N, C-alpha and C positions, 0 to 999 in steps of 0.2 A: 518421439517422447521428449518431453522437456523436463529437465531436472533443475529445481530451483530451491535455493537455500534462503529463506526469508530473513530479513533483518529488521530490527526496530519493532515498534508496536503497531497498533491499529492503523493510524494515519499513514505510516510508511507502507504497511502491508496492503492498503487499498491501492496505492500507486503501483506496487509490485504486481498485484493481482491483475490490474488493467494491462500492464506491460505483457505479462504472460498470455493474457487473452488476445492481445494484439498480434502476437507472433505465432499463436497456436493455429495449426492446420486442422482441417476437418478430420474428425475421428482420432486426433492426437491426444494422448494421455499426458497429464502433468503430475509429476511426483514432486511434492514440496515438503520441506522441513520447516516448521516454525510458523505456519500461517494460523496459529492457534487463536490469537486475538481476533483475527479476521473472521474465522469460521465459527467463532462464538456468536457473532452478530448477523452474519449473512448465511444464506443457504449455500452449502458447498455443492458445486456442480458435480455430476456423476463421474466425469472424466478426471477428477482430481483424486489423488491419493495423498493425504497429508498425515504426517506423524510428528509427535513431540516425544516419542519414546526416547528416553535419555540414552539408552544403549545404541539405538540406531543413529541418533544425532551425533553422539560421540564417535562412532565408527565413521560416519560421513566426514566429520570435521578433521579427524586424525588421519584417516586412510583414503576413503573414497574420493574426497575432493582432490587430493594430490594425484590420484590415478586419472581422474577426469581431466585435470590440467595437462598431464603428460599426453593423454590421448588426443587432446586438442592441439598440442604442439606438433605432434606427428600427423596432424590433419585426418585423424580417424573420426573424431566427432567435432561438431560445431561448438564454438564457445561464443557467447554473447555477454558482454559486460559493459559497465559504465565506469569510465576512468574518473580521476579526481577533478577533471574539468567538466564533468557531467556529459562527456561525449560518449556515444555508444559505439563500441567496436564489435565487429563480427568477423570471426575467422572460421571459414567454412571447412567442414570435414566430409568424409565420404559417407558415413552412416547417418541415418535420420534421427540422431540423438543430439539434443542441444543442452549444454550446461550453461545456465544463466545465473548471473549474480549482479547485484547493484540495487540502487534505490529507485531510479527511474522516475524522479519527481517532476513530472511535467504533465500538463493537461492534455497534450496531443494524443495520448493513448487512452483517454477516458471514454468509455462507452457505457452510459448508465444502464442500458438495457441488459447488460451482463451481470449487474449487481442487484441481488434480490435480498433485502433484509428479511430476517425471520419475523413472522407475523407477531409474535409476542412483543418484540422490540418496536416494531412499526406501530402497532396499536397503542403501546404506552406513549410513544412520541406524539402520536395524533391526539391522544387524551390530554397530554400536557399542553400542547399547542392550542387546543380548543379552550383550555382554561385561561390562558394568558393572552391570546391574540384577540384583536378587535378588527373586524372586517373593514371598519371605516378608517383604520390607521395603517400606515406602512410599517411592517414588522422588520426589525433588524436584530441581528445577534452578533455578539462579540465572543470570540474564542480566546480566552486567556490561558496561555500555557503555564503550567506549573510542574509538578512532578518531575518529568525528565529534563526540564530546563532550569530547575531551581538552582543547580550547581553552576550553570554556565552564565546565566544572565538574570540579573535582578533589576527590575524597573520599578521606580517609585510611583506613587499614586499620581503625581503630576503628569507623568507620561500618558496615563490612561485618560485623565481629564482633558489634556490637550488633544488627544486623538478623538475623543467624543466631540469636542468643540469643532475640530476640523470637519468631522462628519456632519454635524449640524449645520455648519456654514455652507458646505457644498451641496447639501440636499434640501435645505430649507424645510425640513420635516421635524415635527416634534419628537422628543425622545421619550 
């Protein structure tokens, strides 16, 4: 069993999902807390149990997490975590239980065959792309972060204009 406490929103949860998938053994179950954004948009695999029940989440954060850390220190369960330098540490335990935490933001764990978007969102995305794309042109997209980054970093309009100019220069494609 893998026990995973998700952090962040959809983008972070995608990386965390792929990491859990990469360490999952055949027939292993995953108990996750907080994959709510992720499972809003993708089909939840049958071997996942996810909850956002505030009582369970609070119990986990206040009590269960501490117990899991103690069990890992005495090598009863395995703990897998990502430190501040984004290095992954594994401390093996005797039982087939893994407590996992971290962001795991790297492409090396990504396996797209494991991620299946719900049909309603996939169909809506295809519908939008069909209205804006031109098969004779190369389509590009820019992801501009706002919401969660608005308090940390504010870039002025010139930053984006310069970025578009670099893109145009390197690709020789129309915008």
